[in-house]
C-alpha positions as CSV (number, residue, x, y, z in Angstrom):
1,M,40.3,53.7,189.0
2,D,37.3,53.8,186.5
3,L,37.2,53.7,182.9
4,L,37.0,57.5,182.1
5,T,40.4,57.8,184.3
6,T,42.1,55.6,182.5
7,V,40.4,56.2,179.0
8,A,41.7,59.6,179.7
9,T,45.2,58.8,181.2
10,A,45.5,56.6,177.8
11,G,44.4,59.5,175.6
12,L,46.5,62.4,177.0
13,A,49.7,59.9,177.3
14,A,49.1,59.1,173.5
15,G,48.7,62.5,172.8
16,G,52.0,63.4,174.7
17,Y,53.8,61.0,172.5
18,I,52.0,62.4,169.5
19,L,53.4,65.7,170.3
20,S,57.0,64.4,171.1
21,L,57.3,62.7,167.8
22,G,56.1,65.8,165.8
23,H,58.5,68.2,167.6
24,R,61.0,65.8,167.0
25,W,60.1,66.0,163.1
26,I,60.2,69.3,163.0
27,T,63.3,70.4,164.9
28,L,65.2,67.6,162.7
29,R,63.6,68.9,159.5
30,A,64.6,73.0,160.4
31,Q,68.1,71.3,161.1
32,V,68.1,69.6,157.5
33,R,66.8,73.1,156.0
34,R,69.6,74.9,157.7
35,A,72.1,72.7,156.2
36,E,70.5,73.1,152.9
37,L,71.2,76.5,152.7
38,D,74.0,76.5,154.2
39,Q,75.4,74.3,151.6
40,Q,73.4,76.7,148.9
41,G,75.4,79.7,150.3
42,L,78.6,78.2,150.6
43,S,78.1,77.0,146.5
44,E,77.0,80.4,145.5
45,R,80.2,81.8,147.1
46,A,82.2,79.5,145.4
47,R,80.9,80.1,142.0
48,S,81.6,83.7,142.3
49,L,85.4,83.4,143.1
50,P,88.0,83.5,139.9
51,P,89.9,80.2,139.5
52,G,92.6,79.9,142.0
53,S,90.9,81.4,144.6
54,R,90.3,79.9,148.1
55,L,87.3,79.8,149.7
56,I,87.9,78.9,153.7
57,E,84.8,78.5,155.8
58,K,85.5,77.8,159.5
59,T,82.5,77.2,162.3
60,A,82.3,74.8,165.4
61,Q,80.7,72.6,163.5
62,H,82.8,72.2,160.6
63,D,85.9,73.1,158.7
64,I,85.7,73.6,154.7
65,D,88.9,74.8,152.5
66,I,87.6,75.0,148.7
67,A,90.2,75.8,146.1
68,I,88.5,77.2,143.2
69,G,90.2,76.0,139.3
70,G,93.4,75.4,140.5
71,A,96.3,73.0,138.9
72,A,94.0,69.9,139.6
73,A,91.6,71.2,137.0
74,G,93.9,71.8,134.5
75,R,95.2,68.2,134.5
76,F,91.9,66.2,134.5
77,G,89.4,68.8,132.8
78,R,90.1,68.1,129.8
């Protein structure tokens, strides 16, 4: 192979690797942002409930059961 072919192949390989890393970073960042938005929405829903309520959320990824207020808050809140 001549020098131009070698340089072009190396350049394409490096460019492909950089694109792969960029795609991975964007994908992971989107997952983190989705998790942040899910958490924010869950917190806002929990805040809007009266004491003694329960918030139960079940998805394919997780099961969440939050007791709002309740006896534990009365014992330790003071």
